[in-house]
RODO-2510 file (C-alpha; in nm, 4 decimals, decimal comma):
residues 370
     n   res          X          Y          Z
     1     x     0,0000     0,0000     0,0000
     2     x     0,1321     0,3430    -0,0919
     3     x     0,0470     0,6073     0,1657
     4     x    -0,0518     0,9142    -0,0374
     5     x     0,0295     1,1435     0,2541
     6     x     0,3637     1,2008     0,0834
     7     x     0,6477     1,0789     0,3014
     8     x     0,8844     1,3720     0,3193
     9     x     1,2212     1,3139     0,1596
    10     x     1,4844     1,2627     0,4292
    11     x     1,7134     1,4853     0,2261
    12     x     1,5003     1,7837     0,3164
    13     x     1,3377     1,7897     0,6603
    14     x     1,1483     2,1008     0,5554
    15     x     0,9371     1,8489     0,3647
    16     x     0,7249     1,8160     0,6778
    17     x     0,6253     2,1776     0,6429
    18     x     0,5831     2,1428     0,2683
    19     x     0,3686     1,8383     0,3275
    20     x     0,1465     2,0174     0,5723
    21     x     0,1081     2,3231     0,3532
    22     x     0,1621     2,1880     0,0070
    23     x    -0,1733     2,0682    -0,1132
    24     x    -0,4652     1,8329    -0,0882
    25     x    -0,2657     1,5098    -0,0599
    26     x    -0,0643     1,6269     0,2371
    27     x    -0,3435     1,7966     0,4286
    28     x    -0,6026     1,5224     0,3884
    29     x    -0,3819     1,2175     0,4349
    30     x    -0,3589     1,2394     0,8150
    31     x    -0,7376     1,2124     0,8128
    32     x    -0,7171     0,8902     0,6137
    33     x    -0,8061     1,0427     0,2759
    34     x    -0,5973     0,9375    -0,0233
    35     x    -0,5340     1,1679    -0,3192
    36     x    -0,5363     0,8930    -0,5810
    37     x    -0,6655     1,1230    -0,8502
    38     x    -0,3059     1,2454    -0,8673
    39     x    -0,1834     0,9036    -0,9862
    40     x    -0,1002     0,8834    -1,3559
    41     x    -0,2886     0,6297    -1,5660
    42     x    -0,0988     0,3109    -1,6541
    43     x     0,0645     0,3087    -1,9988
    44     x    -0,1594     0,1878    -2,2792
    45     x     0,1298     0,0103    -2,4509
    46     x     0,4869    -0,0987    -2,3888
    47     x     0,7323     0,1880    -2,4245
    48     x     1,1041     0,2416    -2,3809
    49     x     1,1893     0,5010    -2,1180
    50     x     1,5063     0,6749    -2,0045
    51     x     1,5949     0,6645    -1,6354
    52     x     1,8447     0,9064    -1,4818
    53     x     2,0444     0,7883    -1,1809
    54     x     2,2141     0,9984    -0,9157
    55     x     2,4529     0,8026    -0,6908
    56     x     2,4028     0,7610    -0,3178
    57     x     2,7567     0,7403    -0,1849
    58     x     2,6779     0,7041     0,1866
    59     x     2,3905     0,5217     0,3535
    60     x     2,4076     0,6985     0,6912
    61     x     2,4458     1,0735     0,6537
    62     x     2,6085     1,1391     0,9913
    63     x     2,8692     0,8671     0,9329
    64     x     2,9798     0,8912     0,5688
    65     x     3,2617     0,6403     0,6225
    66     x     3,0341     0,3692     0,7620
    67     x     2,9620     0,0746     0,5331
    68     x     2,8852    -0,2003     0,7870
    69     x     2,5388    -0,2078     0,9426
    70     x     2,5032    -0,5232     1,1489
    71     x     2,5146    -0,8150     0,9044
    72     x     2,4702    -0,5852     0,6068
    73     x     2,7383    -0,4041     0,4095
    74     x     2,6357    -0,1104     0,1937
    75     x     2,7369    -0,1550    -0,1711
    76     x     2,5806     0,1614    -0,3127
    77     x     2,2559     0,3234    -0,4113
    78     x     2,0803     0,5421    -0,6653
    79     x     1,8111     0,8077    -0,6739
    80     x     1,6123     0,7318    -0,9903
    81     x     1,4129     0,9810    -1,1977
    82     x     1,2537     0,9823    -1,5408
    83     x     1,0692     1,2248    -1,7649
    84     x     0,8092     0,9517    -1,8244
    85     x     0,4863     1,0375    -1,6424
    86     x     0,4361     0,6668    -1,5717
    87     x     0,7619     0,6267    -1,3808
    88     x     0,7218     0,5800    -1,0069
    89     x     0,5072     0,3927    -0,7602
    90     x     0,7381     0,0886    -0,7380
    91     x     0,5740    -0,1599    -0,5031
    92     x     0,7397    -0,4948    -0,5776
    93     x     1,0758    -0,6127    -0,7123
    94     x     1,2427    -0,9231    -0,8562
    95     x     1,6130    -0,9441    -0,9419
    96     x     1,7672    -1,1817    -1,1953
    97     x     2,0008    -1,4374    -1,0289
    98     x     2,3094    -1,2424    -1,1418
    99     x     2,1623    -0,9020    -1,0510
   100     x     2,1940    -0,7671    -1,4045
   101     x     1,8221    -0,7386    -1,4722
   102     x     1,5161    -0,6457    -1,2691
   103     x     1,1383    -0,6560    -1,2877
   104     x     0,9197    -0,4212    -1,0865
   105     x     0,5462    -0,3615    -1,0526
   106     x     0,3688    -0,0395    -0,9636
   107     x     0,0496     0,0382    -0,7764
   108     x    -0,1075     0,1970    -1,0828
   109     x    -0,1071    -0,1256    -1,2845
   110     x     0,2211    -0,1226    -1,4750
   111     x     0,5404    -0,3276    -1,4925
   112     x     0,8931    -0,2098    -1,5532
   113     x     1,2031    -0,3979    -1,6629
   114     x     1,5594    -0,2716    -1,6887
   115     x     1,9202    -0,3835    -1,6977
   116     x     2,1381    -0,2857    -1,4022
   117     x     2,4876    -0,1550    -1,4804
   118     x     2,7642    -0,1781    -1,2199
   119     x     3,1010    -0,0240    -1,1472
   120     x     3,2570    -0,3171    -0,9663
   121     x     2,9990    -0,4069    -0,7020
   122     x     2,8323    -0,0640    -0,7029
   123     x     2,5121    -0,0074    -0,9064
   124     x     2,5521     0,2993    -1,1287
   125     x     2,2502     0,3162    -1,3614
   126     x     1,9510     0,1407    -1,5169
   127     x     1,9652     0,0797    -1,8907
   128     x     1,7239    -0,0319    -2,1638
   129     x     1,4223     0,0249    -1,9401
   130     x     1,0731    -0,0611    -2,0606
   131     x     0,7394     0,0291    -1,9052
   132     x     0,4235    -0,1624    -1,9888
   133     x     0,0646    -0,2130    -1,8675
   134     x    -0,0430    -0,5050    -1,6524
   135     x    -0,3170    -0,6821    -1,8436
   136     x    -0,6472    -0,8311    -1,7371
   137     x    -0,7799    -1,1708    -1,8396
   138     x    -0,9156    -1,0264    -2,1638
   139     x    -0,5717    -0,9009    -2,2638
   140     x    -0,6552    -0,5338    -2,2097
   141     x    -0,4754    -0,3037    -1,9613
   142     x    -0,6233    -0,3136    -1,6126
   143     x    -0,8586    -0,0215    -1,5619
   144     x    -0,9069     0,1677    -1,2374
   145     x    -0,7369     0,1570    -0,8992
   146     x    -0,9530    -0,1261    -0,7680
   147     x    -0,8235    -0,3680    -1,0313
   148     x    -0,4765    -0,2245    -1,0971
   149     x    -0,3258    -0,1788    -0,7499
   150     x    -0,0323    -0,4225    -0,7790
   151     x     0,1733    -0,4401    -0,4587
   152     x     0,3995    -0,7456    -0,4850
   153     x     0,5714    -0,9722    -0,7356
   154     x     0,7834    -1,2882    -0,7297
   155     x     0,9168    -1,5286    -0,9910
   156     x     0,7345    -1,8621    -0,9702
   157     x     0,9409    -2,0413    -1,2324
   158     x     1,1758    -1,9808    -1,5232
   159     x     1,3562    -1,6509    -1,5711
   160     x     1,2782    -1,2831    -1,6223
   161     x     1,3103    -1,3539    -1,9943
   162     x     1,0799    -1,6578    -2,0106
   163     x     0,8974    -1,7731    -1,7003
   164     x     0,5987    -1,7134    -1,4737
   165     x     0,5509    -1,4289    -1,2268
   166     x     0,3047    -1,4124    -0,9412
   167     x     0,1659    -1,0641    -0,8786
   168     x    -0,0317    -0,9679    -0,5688
   169     x    -0,3044    -0,7039    -0,5848
   170     x    -0,4978    -0,5256    -0,3128
   171     x    -0,8439    -0,3687    -0,3166
   172     x    -0,9613    -0,6483    -0,5465
   173     x    -0,7513    -0,8941    -0,3443
   174     x    -0,5893    -1,1604    -0,5611
   175     x    -0,2623    -1,3274    -0,6607
   176     x    -0,2447    -1,3706    -1,0389
   177     x    -0,0098    -1,5820    -1,2521
   178     x     0,1476    -1,3827    -1,5352
   179     x     0,3456    -1,5504    -1,8150
   180     x     0,6709    -1,3804    -1,9146
   181     x     0,7695    -1,4252    -2,2787
   182     x     1,0695    -1,2506    -2,4324
   183     x     1,0873    -1,0275    -2,1251
   184     x     0,7255    -0,9105    -2,1588
   185     x     0,4330    -0,9862    -1,9269
   186     x     0,1263    -1,1278    -2,0989
   187     x    -0,2326    -1,1655    -1,9831
   188     x    -0,2828    -1,3528    -1,6534
   189     x    -0,3298    -1,7285    -1,6690
   190     x    -0,5358    -1,7774    -1,3533
   191     x    -0,5073    -1,6956    -0,9851
   192     x    -0,4018    -1,8687    -0,6648
   193     x    -0,6850    -1,9647    -0,4334
   194     x    -0,6916    -1,7256    -0,1399
   195     x    -0,7930    -1,8410     0,2079
   196     x    -1,1436    -1,7422     0,3132
   197     x    -1,0105    -1,5077     0,5824
   198     x    -0,8256    -1,3047     0,3171
   199     x    -1,1589    -1,1573     0,2144
   200     x    -1,1518    -0,9685     0,5445
   201     x    -0,8225    -0,7939     0,4729
   202     x    -0,8574    -0,4138     0,4733
   203     x    -0,9168    -0,2827     0,1221
   204     x    -0,5902    -0,0931     0,1112
   205     x    -0,3757    -0,3320     0,3181
   206     x    -0,3922    -0,6533     0,1204
   207     x    -0,1267    -0,8851    -0,0250
   208     x     0,1896    -0,6762     0,0028
   209     x     0,4636    -0,9419    -0,0005
   210     x     0,5195    -1,2534    -0,2121
   211     x     0,8030    -1,5061    -0,2254
   212     x     0,8736    -1,8657    -0,3251
   213     x     1,0783    -2,0641    -0,0722
   214     x     1,4042    -2,1838    -0,2261
   215     x     1,5066    -2,4462     0,0308
   216     x     1,4095    -2,6188     0,3531
   217     x     1,1264    -2,8652     0,4095
   218     x     0,8786    -2,6439     0,2266
   219     x     1,0941    -2,5712    -0,0774
   220     x     0,8770    -2,4452    -0,3644
   221     x     0,5980    -2,3206    -0,1366
   222     x     0,4497    -1,9790    -0,2123
   223     x     0,4509    -1,7320     0,0783
   224     x     0,2278    -1,4247     0,0991
   225     x     0,1842    -1,1597     0,3677
   226     x    -0,0842    -0,8975     0,4122
   227     x     0,0462    -0,5480     0,4747
   228     x    -0,1443    -0,5265     0,8022
   229     x    -0,3937    -0,7934     0,9005
   230     x    -0,3466    -0,8465     1,2740
   231     x    -0,7074    -0,8411     1,4012
   232     x    -0,5841    -0,7575     1,7505
   233     x    -0,3591    -1,0645     1,7762
   234     x    -0,0269    -0,8813     1,7885
   235     x     0,0852    -1,0787     1,4832
   236     x     0,0906    -1,0102     1,1103
   237     x    -0,0834    -1,2701     0,8941
   238     x     0,0871    -1,4716     0,6233
   239     x    -0,0026    -1,7842     0,4288
   240     x     0,1807    -2,0818     0,2792
   241     x     0,0736    -2,2637    -0,0383
   242     x     0,2441    -2,6044    -0,0056
   243     x     0,2130    -2,8230    -0,3121
   244     x    -0,1485    -2,8373    -0,4224
   245     x    -0,2865    -2,8035    -0,0712
   246     x    -0,5091    -2,5275     0,0613
   247     x    -0,3234    -2,2152     0,1827
   248     x    -0,2308    -2,2382     0,5500
   249     x    -0,1821    -1,9485     0,7887
   250     x     0,1304    -1,8600     0,9840
   251     x     0,2137    -1,5379     1,1639
   252     x     0,4971    -1,2939     1,2268
   253     x     0,5034    -1,0812     1,5387
   254     x     0,3956    -0,7190     1,4961
   255     x     0,6884    -0,5245     1,6398
   256     x     0,6420    -0,1523     1,6976
   257     x     0,3575    -0,0977     1,4535
   258     x     0,5588    -0,1529     1,1346
   259     x     0,3718    -0,2699     0,8231
   260     x     0,5004    -0,5472     0,5958
   261     x     0,5896    -0,4238     0,2469
   262     x     0,7785    -0,7141     0,0810
   263     x     0,9568    -1,0453     0,1309
   264     x     1,2297    -1,2367    -0,0509
   265     x     1,3587    -1,5919    -0,0183
   266     x     1,7183    -1,6924     0,0551
   267     x     1,8677    -2,0038    -0,1080
   268     x     1,8631    -2,2100     0,2126
   269     x     1,4899    -2,1658     0,2768
   270     x     1,5197    -1,8643     0,5064
   271     x     1,3040    -1,5606     0,4381
   272     x     1,3705    -1,1874     0,4607
   273     x     1,0809    -0,9515     0,5364
   274     x     1,0857    -0,5792     0,4590
   275     x     0,8812    -0,3493     0,6827
   276     x     0,7956     0,0210     0,6916
   277     x     0,6758     0,2632     0,9575
   278     x     0,5490     0,6192     0,9142
   279     x     0,4080     0,8789     1,1498
   280     x     0,3890     1,2527     1,0850
   281     x     0,5576     1,3203     1,4188
   282     x     0,8376     1,0675     1,3671
   283     x     0,8995     1,0408     0,9942
   284     x     0,9653     0,7227     0,7980
   285     x     1,1562     0,4128     0,9096
   286     x     1,2332     0,0746     0,7564
   287     x     1,3255    -0,2639     0,8976
   288     x     1,4584    -0,5921     0,7567
   289     x     1,3793    -0,9098     0,9476
   290     x     1,5263    -1,2576     0,8988
   291     x     1,3012    -1,5644     0,9445
   292     x     1,4808    -1,8981     0,9727
   293     x     1,3640    -2,1835     0,7493
   294     x     1,3178    -2,4149     1,0469
   295     x     1,0612    -2,1763     1,1979
   296     x     0,8470    -2,1327     0,8870
   297     x     0,5545    -2,3740     0,9064
   298     x     0,1749    -2,3760     0,9069
   299     x     0,0434    -2,2462     1,2383
   300     x     0,3801    -2,1027     1,3457
   301     x     0,4172    -1,7716     1,5269
   302     x     0,7581    -1,6204     1,4495
   303     x     0,9479    -1,3179     1,5748
   304     x     1,2637    -1,3567     1,3677
   305     x     1,5815    -1,1517     1,3924
   306     x     1,6175    -0,7860     1,2982
   307     x     1,8990    -0,7358     1,0449
   308     x     1,8555    -0,3619     1,0004
   309     x     1,6315    -0,0881     1,1347
   310     x     1,6839     0,2737     1,0368
   311     x     1,5039     0,6056     1,0212
   312     x     1,5173     0,9169     0,8044
   313     x     1,8735     0,9951     0,9135
   314     x     1,9613     0,7265     0,6580
   315     x     1,9156     0,7366     0,2806
   316     x     1,5745     0,5725     0,2782
   317     x     1,2267     0,6632     0,1632
   318     x     0,9040     0,4632     0,1432
   319     x     1,0802     0,1256     0,0969
   320     x     0,8407    -0,1258    -0,0637
   321     x     1,0390    -0,3640    -0,2871
   322     x     1,2991    -0,6290    -0,1971
   323     x     1,4954    -0,8549    -0,4324
   324     x     1,7880    -1,0970    -0,3877
   325     x     2,0659    -1,2062    -0,6218
   326     x     2,4193    -1,3459    -0,6194
   327     x     2,7191    -1,1175    -0,6572
   328     x     3,0172    -1,2075    -0,8730
   329     x     3,1901    -1,3632    -0,5715
   330     x     2,8887    -1,5744    -0,4787
   331     x     2,7777    -1,3379    -0,2014
   332     x     2,4097    -1,2714    -0,1329
   333     x     2,3047    -0,9211    -0,2406
   334     x     1,9855    -0,7461    -0,1290
   335     x     1,8242    -0,4798    -0,3469
   336     x     1,5599    -0,2461    -0,2031
   337     x     1,3482     0,0067    -0,3921
   338     x     1,1065     0,2747    -0,2730
   339     x     0,7610     0,3841    -0,3851
   340     x     0,7613     0,7608    -0,4406
   341     x     0,3799     0,7738    -0,4675
   342     x     0,4308     0,9782    -0,7865
   343     x     0,5116     1,2690    -0,5579
   344     x     0,8465     1,3997    -0,6815
   345     x     0,8217     1,7096    -0,4628
   346     x     0,8308     1,5209    -0,1330
   347     x     0,9583     1,1728    -0,2157
   348     x     1,2177     0,9831    -0,4152
   349     x     1,2572     0,6539    -0,5962
   350     x     1,5583     0,5118    -0,4124
   351     x     1,7408     0,1910    -0,5058
   352     x     1,9799     0,0488    -0,2442
   353     x     2,2058    -0,2577    -0,2446
   354     x     2,3645    -0,4426     0,0478
   355     x     2,5760    -0,7548     0,0892
   356     x     2,4432    -1,0029     0,3457
   357     x     2,7394    -1,0968     0,5645
   358     x     2,7990    -1,3968     0,7871
   359     x     2,7655    -1,6761     0,5325
   360     x     2,9892    -1,9805     0,5228
   361     x     3,0421    -2,1583     0,1930
   362     x     2,9417    -2,5217     0,1636
   363     x     3,1453    -2,7714    -0,0316
   364     x     2,9110    -2,7286    -0,3295
   365     x     2,9706    -2,3534    -0,3270
   366     x     2,6330    -2,2623    -0,1829
   367     x     2,5761    -2,0476     0,1253
   368     x     2,5438    -2,1739     0,4786
   369     x     2,4225    -1,9443     0,7546
   370     x     2,6450    -1,8703     1,0505
***
C-alpha cells in the first residue's frame, strides 16, 4: 500500500512543512483520505523510457565512512528519476540471479524492466528500461485503482526472460499468474486460491509481499503476507501454499507498529521480510527481518531476527520492494526500492544494495548461515 500522505524526503526535513502546507494530498492524508486522482494512468502500450540515476555514496548521513550495518554491508545506491509520467510507484521487485536485470510492478497497474549496470559491485545506472501495462484476463490493460493496485511480485518459475511471475493485488484482493515471454508480461493465466479469511483484509492493506521458498522442508511453497492484518492478535498474517494443498496461515510478530511491504527468499529456505513505519511526528523508518527456514511452518508464530532498522537519518524513503541475487563472488546481495507515490516534490525513488554478511560456503559452493 502506498500512503498518499507524501512521506517527506529525508534529504530535506522542511518536507514536513511542505507536506502540511503543500496541497490536498498532504493535508487530507492524516485524516485517512488518499489523493489517488493524482496518480497517472498506466501506460496503454509498452514503451522504452530513459531513467536518470544519481549516486548515493553514503547510507548513513552522519557517518559517511560507515559501510557495515550489522550483518549488512552497503554496496551503493541510486536516486532514480525519469521524464516519463508513468515512472514511479514501485511496489514490488524481482532481481535476476546475477543481478543484471530487474522486474518491478507499480500500484497503478504497470510493470517495468531494466538492466542494471555496475562499477565493480556498485550499481551505477539502469539501462534499456521498458514500461508496460499489466493486463487483465481479456488481454486489455487493467482499468481503475480497484483492479490495478499491484503491490507485490515474485518469480514462480523460469527466468525474467521466459517464465511465470506471481503478482499480488490489493483492493480487489488476488494473486495472479502472469506468463513472461521474451521479457514481456502477458495476460494472466489464472489466480491462486486465497484463504477465506483473506476476504476480510482491509481494502488498502492486502497482499503486500510474495516469495517462493528456495530451500528447507517447504521448498517451492508460495509465501504471501498482508500489509497489516493483525485483528488484535499482535501478529501479522501470512499464508503458505504447499504443493497443491489449501493455503495455511502462519504469523509474524507485529513489532512496533511496522507494516510489511515485501519479502524475498534466501537459497537455504530462510526468508527476509521488509517493513515500513510512518508517522507525521516521527517520519519514515524501515526494517529488515530474517526468518529462519526451520521456523516457517503452518500455524507457526515467528518473531525472527532484525537485520537492520533505520530512520530518516539514513538514505531511505518509502521502501516497498525487496529482491535478492548473487554477486560475482557468490555473495548474497539485497536490493531495495522505494515507492515515491508519484510525488516527486516530497519523495524519491531510491534503489539500495547491500551484501548479506555472515555466510559460510558449503562444499558445493552454496551459502550456509552462521
